[in-house]
Gaussian input, Z-matrix of N, CA and C with variables (Angstrom, degrees):
# hf/3-21g

backbone

0 1
 N
 C     1     B1
 C     2     B2     1     A1
 N     3     B3     2     A2     1     D1
 C     4     B4     3     A3     2     D2
 C     5     B5     4     A4     3     D3
 N     6     B6     5     A5     4     D4
 C     7     B7     6     A6     5     D5
 C     8     B8     7     A7     6     D6
 N     9     B9     8     A8     7     D7
 C    10    B10     9     A9     8     D8
 C    11    B11    10    A10     9     D9
 N    12    B12    11    A11    10    D10
 C    13    B13    12    A12    11    D11
 C    14    B14    13    A13    12    D12
 N    15    B15    14    A14    13    D13
 C    16    B16    15    A15    14    D14
 C    17    B17    16    A16    15    D15
 N    18    B18    17    A17    16    D16
 C    19    B19    18    A18    17    D17
 C    20    B20    19    A19    18    D18
 N    21    B21    20    A20    19    D19
 C    22    B22    21    A21    20    D20
 C    23    B23    22    A22    21    D21
 N    24    B24    23    A23    22    D22
 C    25    B25    24    A24    23    D23
 C    26    B26    25    A25    24    D24
 N    27    B27    26    A26    25    D25
 C    28    B28    27    A27    26    D26
 C    29    B29    28    A28    27    D27
 N    30    B30    29    A29    28    D28
 C    31    B31    30    A30    29    D29
 C    32    B32    31    A31    30    D30
 N    33    B33    32    A32    31    D31
 C    34    B34    33    A33    32    D32
 C    35    B35    34    A34    33    D33
 N    36    B36    35    A35    34    D34
 C    37    B37    36    A36    35    D35
 C    38    B38    37    A37    36    D36
 N    39    B39    38    A38    37    D37
 C    40    B40    39    A39    38    D38
 C    41    B41    40    A40    39    D39
 N    42    B42    41    A41    40    D40
 C    43    B43    42    A42    41    D41
 C    44    B44    43    A43    42    D42
 N    45    B45    44    A44    43    D43
 C    46    B46    45    A45    44    D44
 C    47    B47    46    A46    45    D45
 N    48    B48    47    A47    46    D46
 C    49    B49    48    A48    47    D47
 C    50    B50    49    A49    48    D48
 N    51    B51    50    A50    49    D49
 C    52    B52    51    A51    50    D50
 C    53    B53    52    A52    51    D51
 N    54    B54    53    A53    52    D52
 C    55    B55    54    A54    53    D53
 C    56    B56    55    A55    54    D54
 N    57    B57    56    A56    55    D55
 C    58    B58    57    A57    56    D56
 C    59    B59    58    A58    57    D57
 N    60    B60    59    A59    58    D58
 C    61    B61    60    A60    59    D59
 C    62    B62    61    A61    60    D60
 N    63    B63    62    A62    61    D61
 C    64    B64    63    A63    62    D62
 C    65    B65    64    A64    63    D63
 N    66    B66    65    A65    64    D64
 C    67    B67    66    A66    65    D65
 C    68    B68    67    A67    66    D66
 N    69    B69    68    A68    67    D67
 C    70    B70    69    A69    68    D68
 C    71    B71    70    A70    69    D69
 N    72    B72    71    A71    70    D70
 C    73    B73    72    A72    71    D71
 C    74    B74    73    A73    72    D72
 N    75    B75    74    A74    73    D73
 C    76    B76    75    A75    74    D74
 C    77    B77    76    A76    75    D75
 N    78    B78    77    A77    76    D76
 C    79    B79    78    A78    77    D77
 C    80    B80    79    A79    78    D78
 N    81    B81    80    A80    79    D79
 C    82    B82    81    A81    80    D80
 C    83    B83    82    A82    81    D81
 N    84    B84    83    A83    82    D82
 C    85    B85    84    A84    83    D83
 C    86    B86    85    A85    84    D84
 N    87    B87    86    A86    85    D85
 C    88    B88    87    A87    86    D86
 C    89    B89    88    A88    87    D87
 N    90    B90    89    A89    88    D88
 C    91    B91    90    A90    89    D89
 C    92    B92    91    A91    90    D90
 N    93    B93    92    A92    91    D91
 C    94    B94    93    A93    92    D92
 C    95    B95    94    A94    93    D93
 N    96    B96    95    A95    94    D94
 C    97    B97    96    A96    95    D95
 C    98    B98    97    A97    96    D96
 N    99    B99    98    A98    97    D97
 C   100   B100    99    A99    98    D98
 C   101   B101   100   A100    99    D99
 N   102   B102   101   A101   100   D100
 C   103   B103   102   A102   101   D101
 C   104   B104   103   A103   102   D102
 N   105   B105   104   A104   103   D103
 C   106   B106   105   A105   104   D104
 C   107   B107   106   A106   105   D105
 N   108   B108   107   A107   106   D106
 C   109   B109   108   A108   107   D107
 C   110   B110   109   A109   108   D108
 N   111   B111   110   A110   109   D109
 C   112   B112   111   A111   110   D110
 C   113   B113   112   A112   111   D111
 N   114   B114   113   A113   112   D112
 C   115   B115   114   A114   113   D113
 C   116   B116   115   A115   114   D114
 N   117   B117   116   A116   115   D115
 C   118   B118   117   A117   116   D116
 C   119   B119   118   A118   117   D117
 N   120   B120   119   A119   118   D118
 C   121   B121   120   A120   119   D119
 C   122   B122   121   A121   120   D120
 N   123   B123   122   A122   121   D121
 C   124   B124   123   A123   122   D122
 C   125   B125   124   A124   123   D123
 N   126   B126   125   A125   124   D124
 C   127   B127   126   A126   125   D125
 C   128   B128   127   A127   126   D126
 N   129   B129   128   A128   127   D127
 C   130   B130   129   A129   128   D128
 C   131   B131   130   A130   129   D129
 N   132   B132   131   A131   130   D130
 C   133   B133   132   A132   131   D131
 C   134   B134   133   A133   132   D132
 N   135   B135   134   A134   133   D133
 C   136   B136   135   A135   134   D134
 C   137   B137   136   A136   135   D135
 N   138   B138   137   A137   136   D136
 C   139   B139   138   A138   137   D137
 C   140   B140   139   A139   138   D138
 N   141   B141   140   A140   139   D139
 C   142   B142   141   A141   140   D140
 C   143   B143   142   A142   141   D141
 N   144   B144   143   A143   142   D142
 C   145   B145   144   A144   143   D143
 C   146   B146   145   A145   144   D144
 N   147   B147   146   A146   145   D145
 C   148   B148   147   A147   146   D146
 C   149   B149   148   A148   147   D147
 N   150   B150   149   A149   148   D148
 C   151   B151   150   A150   149   D149
 C   152   B152   151   A151   150   D150

   B1=1.4242
   B2=1.6611
   B3=1.2842
   B4=1.4916
   B5=1.5670
   B6=1.3099
   B7=1.4152
   B8=1.5665
   B9=1.3516
   B10=1.4609
   B11=1.5533
   B12=1.3188
   B13=1.5026
   B14=1.5001
   B15=1.2670
   B16=1.4594
   B17=1.5367
   B18=1.3245
   B19=1.5243
   B20=1.4991
   B21=1.3984
   B22=1.4337
   B23=1.5518
   B24=1.3046
   B25=1.5045
   B26=1.4414
   B27=1.3237
   B28=1.4541
   B29=1.5547
   B30=1.3369
   B31=1.4384
   B32=1.4868
   B33=1.3351
   B34=1.4813
   B35=1.5533
   B36=1.3074
   B37=1.4320
   B38=1.5242
   B39=1.3099
   B40=1.4620
   B41=1.5692
   B42=1.3341
   B43=1.4392
   B44=1.5542
   B45=1.2816
   B46=1.4649
   B47=1.5433
   B48=1.2974
   B49=1.4545
   B50=1.5387
   B51=1.3458
   B52=1.4389
   B53=1.5499
   B54=1.2978
   B55=1.4860
   B56=1.5336
   B57=1.3356
   B58=1.4385
   B59=1.4720
   B60=1.2849
   B61=1.4453
   B62=1.5692
   B63=1.2959
   B64=1.4845
   B65=1.5102
   B66=1.3162
   B67=1.4879
   B68=1.4372
   B69=1.3195
   B70=1.4103
   B71=1.6096
   B72=1.2987
   B73=1.4971
   B74=1.5090
   B75=1.3257
   B76=1.4344
   B77=1.4920
   B78=1.3521
   B79=1.4165
   B80=1.5582
   B81=1.3496
   B82=1.4312
   B83=1.5071
   B84=1.3678
   B85=1.4085
   B86=1.6080
   B87=1.2168
   B88=1.4205
   B89=1.5338
   B90=1.3270
   B91=1.4992
   B92=1.5327
   B93=1.2883
   B94=1.4675
   B95=1.5466
   B96=1.3072
   B97=1.4742
   B98=1.5151
   B99=1.2968
   B100=1.4827
   B101=1.5343
   B102=1.2759
   B103=1.4935
   B104=1.5080
   B105=1.3180
   B106=1.4646
   B107=1.4423
   B108=1.3768
   B109=1.4700
   B110=1.4536
   B111=1.3736
   B112=1.4385
   B113=1.5248
   B114=1.3172
   B115=1.5081
   B116=1.5153
   B117=1.2698
   B118=1.4228
   B119=1.5432
   B120=1.3183
   B121=1.5077
   B122=1.4704
   B123=1.2941
   B124=1.4228
   B125=1.5403
   B126=1.3109
   B127=1.4345
   B128=1.5141
   B129=1.4188
   B130=1.4667
   B131=1.4770
   B132=1.2864
   B133=1.4854
   B134=1.5356
   B135=1.3430
   B136=1.4304
   B137=1.5219
   B138=1.2963
   B139=1.5068
   B140=1.5878
   B141=1.2491
   B142=1.5860
   B143=1.5280
   B144=1.3196
   B145=1.4589
   B146=1.5293
   B147=1.3436
   B148=1.3844
   B149=1.5347
   B150=1.2962
   B151=1.4234
   B152=1.5840
   A1=110.00
   A2=111.40
   A3=117.34
   A4=109.04
   A5=116.25
   A6=121.31
   A7=112.54
   A8=113.65
   A9=117.81
   A10=112.20
   A11=115.17
   A12=119.25
   A13=112.82
   A14=117.14
   A15=120.50
   A16=108.88
   A17=115.02
   A18=119.12
   A19=111.02
   A20=115.21
   A21=116.24
   A22=109.52
   A23=114.21
   A24=115.89
   A25=110.50
   A26=122.37
   A27=126.00
   A28=105.58
   A29=118.43
   A30=118.09
   A31=114.96
   A32=118.16
   A33=123.27
   A34=109.28
   A35=120.32
   A36=124.53
   A37=108.68
   A38=116.73
   A39=121.04
   A40=110.91
   A41=116.40
   A42=119.96
   A43=111.08
   A44=117.27
   A45=123.09
   A46=110.29
   A47=112.29
   A48=118.57
   A49=110.37
   A50=116.77
   A51=120.50
   A52=110.46
   A53=115.08
   A54=122.01
   A55=107.68
   A56=118.85
   A57=122.98
   A58=109.64
   A59=117.71
   A60=121.00
   A61=112.69
   A62=114.67
   A63=117.77
   A64=111.39
   A65=117.05
   A66=124.13
   A67=111.19
   A68=120.71
   A69=123.10
   A70=113.87
   A71=115.46
   A72=122.48
   A73=106.62
   A74=116.93
   A75=122.47
   A76=113.04
   A77=118.19
   A78=122.54
   A79=113.30
   A80=116.72
   A81=121.05
   A82=116.12
   A83=118.89
   A84=120.99
   A85=112.40
   A86=123.02
   A87=125.86
   A88=110.65
   A89=112.21
   A90=118.26
   A91=110.10
   A92=120.99
   A93=123.63
   A94=110.29
   A95=116.86
   A96=118.69
   A97=112.61
   A98=115.95
   A99=121.33
   A100=107.42
   A101=117.88
   A102=120.21
   A103=110.77
   A104=117.76
   A105=116.05
   A106=118.92
   A107=114.82
   A108=119.96
   A109=113.23
   A110=118.06
   A111=119.53
   A112=113.12
   A113=117.73
   A114=120.37
   A115=110.25
   A116=120.16
   A117=129.13
   A118=108.76
   A119=121.81
   A120=118.72
   A121=112.97
   A122=117.33
   A123=124.89
   A124=108.23
   A125=114.64
   A126=119.70
   A127=114.31
   A128=112.72
   A129=116.16
   A130=113.86
   A131=117.89
   A132=124.85
   A133=107.99
   A134=119.88
   A135=125.32
   A136=106.35
   A137=118.83
   A138=119.54
   A139=104.78
   A140=114.93
   A141=118.30
   A142=107.12
   A143=117.84
   A144=118.74
   A145=112.43
   A146=117.81
   A147=122.74
   A148=112.87
   A149=117.30
   A150=125.57
   A151=108.05
   D1=-12.08
   D2=-179.83
   D3=-67.82
   D4=-31.47
   D5=-177.56
   D6=-61.31
   D7=-27.01
   D8=178.17
   D9=-65.02
   D10=-27.31
   D11=-178.99
   D12=-85.70
   D13=-0.77
   D14=-175.49
   D15=-75.24
   D16=151.70
   D17=174.92
   D18=-85.30
   D19=-8.36
   D20=-178.20
   D21=-89.23
   D22=130.36
   D23=-179.30
   D24=-71.68
   D25=-26.20
   D26=176.01
   D27=-63.71
   D28=-53.08
   D29=179.90
   D30=-60.07
   D31=-40.33
   D32=176.09
   D33=-60.74
   D34=-40.97
   D35=179.14
   D36=-65.07
   D37=-44.21
   D38=177.69
   D39=-60.69
   D40=-39.59
   D41=179.21
   D42=-66.98
   D43=-39.57
   D44=176.05
   D45=-58.55
   D46=-47.07
   D47=-174.35
   D48=-67.75
   D49=-37.84
   D50=174.96
   D51=-62.37
   D52=-54.35
   D53=-178.28
   D54=-53.91
   D55=-43.81
   D56=-177.99
   D57=-59.65
   D58=-46.09
   D59=-178.73
   D60=-61.11
   D61=-37.02
   D62=175.44
   D63=-72.61
   D64=-36.85
   D65=-179.25
   D66=-62.47
   D67=-42.42
   D68=-174.53
   D69=-88.22
   D70=-8.96
   D71=179.97
   D72=-78.81
   D73=125.48
   D74=-177.94
   D75=-55.69
   D76=-38.31
   D77=-175.05
   D78=-74.16
   D79=-30.48
   D80=-174.46
   D81=-108.56
   D82=-12.88
   D83=-165.41
   D84=-65.28
   D85=-35.41
   D86=179.67
   D87=-61.45
   D88=-56.22
   D89=-178.26
   D90=-66.22
   D91=-39.73
   D92=177.81
   D93=-60.93
   D94=-47.37
   D95=-178.56
   D96=-66.57
   D97=-35.59
   D98=177.63
   D99=-62.75
   D100=-46.59
   D101=-179.98
   D102=-64.10
   D103=-40.30
   D104=175.74
   D105=-65.67
   D106=-40.86
   D107=178.64
   D108=-61.61
   D109=-42.20
   D110=-175.95
   D111=-80.43
   D112=-5.90
   D113=179.39
   D114=-100.99
   D115=91.03
   D116=-172.31
   D117=-53.70
   D118=-46.39
   D119=179.12
   D120=-56.24
   D121=-40.72
   D122=-177.87
   D123=-61.40
   D124=-52.09
   D125=178.04
   D126=-56.03
   D127=-46.08
   D128=178.15
   D129=-63.43
   D130=-40.67
   D131=-179.42
   D132=-64.81
   D133=-40.72
   D134=-178.84
   D135=-63.71
   D136=-46.60
   D137=-175.38
   D138=-67.62
   D139=-40.72
   D140=-178.28
   D141=-59.94
   D142=-40.98
   D143=-176.92
   D144=-68.65
   D145=-25.26
   D146=-177.86
   D147=-78.53
   D148=-21.21
   D149=-176.92
   D150=-65.21

């Protein structure tokens, strides 16, 4: 999740790709999504990236 805080768009994209892989994996999806949801800066950055 540290990659979300990066100023580099390449690192941010890498972070998103890694989180996506965990989020869609049956074994890790629940825990990953819980960690994302409770981490306000990650949610804010994710929304910002979607704009």
